[in-house]
C-alpha positions as CSV (number, residue, x, y, z in Angstrom):
1,M,-13.2,41.9,-30.5
2,S,-13.5,39.5,-27.6
3,R,-10.7,37.1,-26.8
4,P,-11.3,33.3,-27.0
5,A,-11.8,31.5,-23.7
6,V,-10.2,28.3,-22.4
7,L,-11.1,26.1,-19.5
8,I,-8.3,24.3,-17.8
9,T,-9.4,21.5,-15.5
10,R,-6.3,21.4,-13.2
11,V,-3.6,23.8,-12.1
12,V,-0.7,23.9,-14.6
13,P,2.7,25.6,-14.4
14,D,2.7,29.4,-14.4
15,S,4.7,29.4,-17.6
16,V,1.8,27.6,-19.3
17,T,-0.9,29.9,-18.1
18,A,1.2,32.9,-19.1
19,R,1.5,31.5,-22.6
20,L,-2.2,31.1,-22.9
21,A,-3.0,34.4,-21.1
22,S,-1.2,36.3,-23.9
23,A,-4.1,35.4,-26.3
24,C,-7.0,33.9,-24.2
25,D,-9.2,34.4,-21.2
26,I,-8.5,31.6,-18.8
27,D,-11.0,29.8,-16.5
28,L,-8.8,27.6,-14.2
29,Y,-10.3,25.0,-12.0
30,T,-8.2,24.9,-8.8
31,G,-9.8,22.0,-6.9
32,A,-7.5,19.2,-5.7
33,D,-9.6,16.4,-7.3
34,A,-11.0,16.0,-10.7
35,I,-13.6,18.6,-11.7
36,P,-17.1,17.3,-11.0
37,G,-19.1,16.6,-14.1
38,D,-21.8,19.1,-13.5
39,E,-19.3,21.9,-12.9
40,L,-17.3,20.9,-16.0
41,R,-20.4,21.2,-18.1
42,A,-21.4,24.5,-16.6
43,R,-18.0,26.1,-16.9
44,L,-17.6,24.9,-20.5
45,A,-20.4,27.2,-21.6
46,G,-19.0,29.9,-23.9
47,K,-15.5,28.3,-24.1
48,Q,-13.7,27.8,-27.3
49,A,-11.0,25.5,-25.9
50,L,-10.7,22.8,-23.1
51,M,-7.4,21.7,-21.6
52,C,-8.1,18.5,-19.6
53,L,-6.5,15.5,-18.0
54,L,-6.8,11.7,-18.5
55,T,-9.0,11.6,-15.4
56,D,-11.6,13.9,-16.9
57,R,-14.3,12.1,-18.8
58,I,-15.2,14.0,-21.9
59,D,-18.3,12.4,-23.3
60,A,-21.1,13.5,-25.6
61,G,-22.9,15.1,-22.7
62,V,-20.0,17.3,-21.8
63,L,-19.4,18.2,-25.5
64,D,-23.1,19.1,-25.9
65,A,-22.7,21.7,-23.1
66,A,-19.8,23.3,-25.0
67,Q,-21.4,25.1,-27.9
68,G,-18.6,26.7,-29.9
69,L,-15.9,24.5,-28.5
70,L,-13.1,24.1,-31.1
71,I,-10.5,21.9,-29.4
72,V,-10.0,19.5,-26.5
73,A,-6.3,19.4,-25.6
74,N,-5.6,16.3,-23.5
75,I,-2.6,16.6,-21.2
76,A,-1.7,13.0,-21.8
77,V,-0.6,10.6,-24.5
78,G,-3.7,8.4,-24.0
79,F,-7.1,9.7,-25.0
80,D,-9.5,6.9,-24.0
81,N,-11.2,9.4,-21.7
82,I,-12.6,11.3,-24.7
83,D,-15.5,10.2,-26.9
84,R,-13.7,10.7,-30.2
85,A,-16.8,9.9,-32.3
86,A,-18.8,12.6,-30.5
87,A,-16.0,15.1,-31.0
88,R,-15.8,14.3,-34.7
89,A,-19.6,14.7,-35.1
90,R,-19.3,18.2,-33.6
91,G,-16.2,19.2,-35.6
92,I,-14.0,19.4,-32.4
93,V,-10.3,18.8,-32.7
94,I,-8.7,16.5,-30.2
95,T,-5.0,16.6,-29.4
96,N,-2.6,14.8,-27.0
97,T,1.0,15.1,-25.8
98,P,3.1,12.4,-27.4
99,D,6.9,12.4,-27.5
100,V,7.5,14.7,-24.5
101,L,6.9,12.0,-21.9
102,T,8.6,9.1,-23.7
103,E,11.9,9.2,-21.9
104,A,10.5,9.8,-18.4
105,T,8.1,6.8,-18.8
106,A,10.8,4.6,-20.1
107,D,13.0,5.5,-17.1
108,L,10.2,4.7,-14.7
109,T,9.7,1.3,-16.5
110,W,13.3,0.4,-15.8
111,G,12.9,1.6,-12.2
112,L,10.0,-0.7,-11.7
113,M,11.9,-3.6,-13.4
114,L,14.9,-3.1,-11.1
115,A,12.6,-2.7,-8.1
116,V,10.7,-5.9,-8.5
117,M,13.6,-8.1,-9.7
118,R,16.0,-7.0,-7.0
119,R,13.2,-6.8,-4.3
120,I,14.1,-3.2,-3.4
121,P,10.8,-2.1,-1.9
122,E,10.4,-5.3,0.0
123,G,13.8,-4.8,1.6
124,E,13.0,-1.2,2.4
125,R,9.8,-2.1,4.1
126,L,11.6,-4.8,6.2
127,L,14.3,-2.4,7.2
128,R,11.8,0.3,8.2
129,R,10.0,-2.2,10.4
130,G,13.3,-2.8,12.2
131,E,13.5,-6.4,11.1
132,W,16.8,-6.4,9.3
133,K,19.3,-8.6,11.2
134,G,22.4,-7.8,9.1
135,W,24.0,-9.1,6.0
136,A,23.5,-12.8,5.1
137,L,24.4,-14.9,2.1
138,D,20.9,-15.9,1.3
139,F,19.0,-12.7,2.3
140,L,16.5,-11.2,-0.1
141,L,17.9,-12.9,-3.2
142,G,16.5,-11.4,-6.3
143,S,17.2,-12.0,-10.0
144,D,19.9,-10.6,-12.3
145,L,18.9,-8.6,-15.3
146,R,22.0,-9.4,-17.3
147,H,21.6,-12.2,-19.9
148,K,17.8,-12.2,-19.5
149,Q,15.2,-11.6,-22.2
150,L,13.0,-8.5,-22.1
151,G,9.8,-8.9,-24.0
152,I,8.1,-5.7,-25.0
153,V,4.4,-5.7,-26.0
154,G,3.7,-2.6,-28.1
155,F,6.7,-1.0,-29.9
156,G,5.7,2.6,-30.2
157,R,7.7,5.5,-28.9
158,I,7.8,4.3,-25.3
159,G,8.4,0.7,-26.2
160,R,11.3,1.6,-28.4
161,A,12.8,3.9,-25.7
162,V,12.6,1.0,-23.1
163,A,14.3,-1.3,-25.6
164,A,17.0,1.3,-26.2
165,R,18.1,1.0,-22.5
166,A,18.2,-2.8,-22.5
167,G,21.8,-3.0,-23.7
168,A,23.0,-1.1,-20.6
169,F,21.6,-3.9,-18.5
170,G,22.9,-6.7,-20.7
171,M,19.4,-7.8,-21.7
172,R,18.3,-8.9,-25.2
173,V,14.9,-7.7,-26.5
174,V,12.1,-9.5,-28.2
175,Y,9.1,-7.3,-29.2
176,T,5.7,-7.6,-30.6
177,T,3.2,-5.2,-32.1
178,L,-0.5,-5.3,-32.3
179,D,-0.6,-4.3,-36.0
180,A,1.1,-5.3,-39.2
181,D,3.3,-2.2,-39.5
182,S,6.8,-3.0,-40.5
183,P,9.5,-2.2,-37.9
184,G,11.4,1.0,-38.4
185,P,15.2,1.6,-38.1
186,E,14.8,2.0,-34.3
187,C,14.2,-1.8,-34.1
188,A,17.7,-2.7,-35.3
189,G,19.3,-5.2,-33.1
190,H,16.0,-6.5,-31.6
191,T,14.0,-9.5,-32.5
192,R,10.4,-9.4,-33.6
193,G,8.1,-12.2,-32.4
194,T,4.4,-13.1,-32.0
195,F,2.6,-12.2,-28.8
196,D,2.7,-15.8,-27.7
197,E,6.4,-16.1,-28.4
198,V,7.1,-13.0,-26.3
199,L,5.0,-14.3,-23.4
200,A,6.5,-17.9,-23.5
201,T,10.2,-17.0,-23.8
202,S,10.7,-13.7,-21.9
203,D,12.0,-13.3,-18.4
204,V,10.3,-9.9,-18.2
205,V,7.3,-8.7,-20.2
206,S,6.7,-5.0,-20.3
207,F,3.5,-3.5,-21.7
208,H,3.3,-0.3,-23.8
209,V,0.0,-0.5,-25.7
210,P,-2.9,2.0,-25.8
211,L,-6.2,1.1,-24.2
212,M,-8.5,-0.1,-27.0
213,P,-11.2,-2.8,-27.1
214,E,-8.7,-5.3,-28.3
215,T,-6.2,-4.5,-25.5
216,R,-8.6,-4.5,-22.6
217,H,-7.6,-7.5,-20.4
218,L,-5.0,-8.4,-22.9
219,I,-3.4,-10.0,-19.9
220,N,-5.8,-12.5,-18.4
221,R,-5.7,-16.0,-16.9
222,R,-5.1,-17.6,-20.3
223,T,-2.3,-15.3,-21.3
224,L,-0.7,-15.3,-17.9
225,A,-0.6,-19.1,-18.1
226,R,1.4,-18.8,-21.3
227,M,4.1,-16.8,-19.6
228,K,7.5,-18.3,-18.7
229,R,7.4,-19.6,-15.2
230,G,9.1,-17.2,-12.8
231,A,8.9,-14.3,-15.2
232,Y,8.0,-10.7,-14.2
233,L,5.2,-8.5,-15.6
234,V,5.6,-4.7,-15.9
235,N,2.7,-2.4,-16.9
236,T,3.2,1.3,-17.5
237,S,0.6,1.6,-20.3
238,R,-3.1,1.5,-19.1
239,G,-4.5,-0.3,-16.1
240,P,-7.3,-2.2,-17.8
241,V,-4.8,-3.9,-20.1
242,V,-4.3,-6.2,-17.2
243,D,-7.1,-8.2,-15.5
244,E,-6.1,-7.6,-11.9
245,D,-8.1,-10.6,-10.6
246,A,-6.2,-12.8,-13.0
247,L,-2.9,-11.3,-12.1
248,A,-3.5,-11.8,-8.4
249,W,-4.4,-15.5,-9.2
250,A,-1.2,-16.0,-11.2
251,L,1.0,-14.5,-8.4
252,R,-0.8,-16.5,-5.7
253,E,-0.3,-19.7,-7.7
254,G,3.3,-19.0,-8.4
255,L,2.9,-18.9,-12.1
256,I,5.0,-15.7,-12.4
257,G,7.7,-14.4,-10.2
258,G,6.4,-10.9,-9.6
259,A,4.7,-7.8,-11.1
260,A,5.4,-4.1,-11.1
261,L,2.5,-1.7,-11.9
262,D,2.2,2.0,-12.4
263,V,-1.4,1.9,-13.6
264,Y,-4.6,0.1,-12.5
265,E,-8.0,-1.0,-13.6
266,R,-10.0,1.2,-11.3
267,E,-7.7,4.0,-10.4
268,P,-7.2,5.1,-7.7
269,V,-8.5,1.8,-6.3
270,V,-5.9,-1.0,-6.3
271,H,-6.9,-4.7,-6.1
272,P,-6.6,-5.7,-2.4
273,E,-4.7,-8.9,-3.1
274,L,-2.0,-7.0,-5.0
275,L,-1.6,-4.6,-2.0
276,A,-1.0,-7.6,0.2
277,L,1.7,-9.4,-1.9
278,E,5.3,-8.8,-1.3
279,N,6.4,-9.6,-4.8
280,V,4.4,-6.8,-6.3
281,V,5.8,-3.3,-6.8
282,L,3.1,-0.6,-6.9
283,A,3.6,3.0,-8.1
284,P,0.8,5.6,-8.1
285,H,0.7,6.4,-11.9
286,I,3.9,8.4,-12.0
287,G,5.3,7.4,-15.3
288,S,5.6,10.9,-16.6
289,A,5.9,12.6,-13.2
290,T,9.0,14.7,-13.5
291,V,8.9,18.5,-13.3
292,E,10.4,18.8,-16.7
293,T,8.0,16.3,-18.4
294,R,4.8,17.4,-16.8
295,T,5.6,21.0,-17.7
296,A,6.4,20.0,-21.3
297,M,3.1,18.1,-21.5
298,A,1.0,21.1,-20.3
299,D,3.0,23.4,-22.6
300,L,2.4,21.3,-25.7
301,A,-1.4,21.2,-24.9
302,A,-1.3,25.0,-24.6
303,R,0.5,25.3,-27.9
304,N,-2.1,23.1,-29.5
305,V,-4.9,25.3,-28.1
306,L,-3.3,28.5,-29.4
307,A,-2.7,26.9,-32.9
308,V,-6.3,25.9,-33.3
309,L,-7.7,29.2,-31.9
310,S,-5.6,31.1,-34.4
311,G,-6.8,29.1,-37.3
312,R,-3.7,27.0,-37.7
313,A,-3.4,23.2,-37.7
314,P,-2.9,21.5,-34.3
315,L,0.6,20.3,-33.6
316,T,-0.3,16.8,-32.3
317,P,-3.8,15.9,-33.4
318,I,-5.2,12.5,-32.8
319,P,-7.6,10.6,-35.1
320,P,-11.2,11.7,-34.5
321,G,-12.4,8.1,-34.1
């Protein structure tokens, strides 16, 4: 009896390929960039499983090329790269990798917060240019975190993990969600408010929402104008949540004190005005980029593949859309 076949669109740790190789034939794309669409469709022929990344667009055309495909295992928490309705129509299971990247992304969020509020990258750039003249009382003054309010938009796993670290920095937390779900026990000690209340009263606003039609450009000129003057914006969720033209305008006009971003509207392109501003910290989408976390993400995707191919339920399915 022939073994099931899986296409993996990017090199993953050896431990993950070894896990899959015990039960599957593997077709591994080894290119440095995202697999081209034509090649993706061609190599999916005859495959029962696909392990892909957030940068791979899995639309109806791709799925049509994969007769017999049973599962698309996305190595990411987000899944806006996959046409869920098309997958549902074809009976294809979609999975993601929640939980395993929560702590790493929360850590990175705090790193960005510290970096922009204490002007760390700005100081490093100045020092590397040889422009540091020595200690001075009024040199590169930033902002304390202690006694400030952290506003969190989106209170899922990552939002709650970010909030859990706030006490160590002496910050109080106000959060908002985009649904009517009642808060769980993890919310103890934090205050729930409306979106407008979070924007108007917080010294830092951190975004942890999925990309959906209602969250695209959630931050725009109108919502930026509602933010507390001098506040900081942090986004580690999805790039299109923030209208980058509007953000550049708000920074240029001095409406907010700074921004720290790990994700962008048109990755890997970054808005040129944001690149030029000193009060913007820019990271290249590395929220989950630790050896341990990225390995765990790929391993969870592989375990989802093996579960479905063996006739069992997937470990972390997402709604079919």
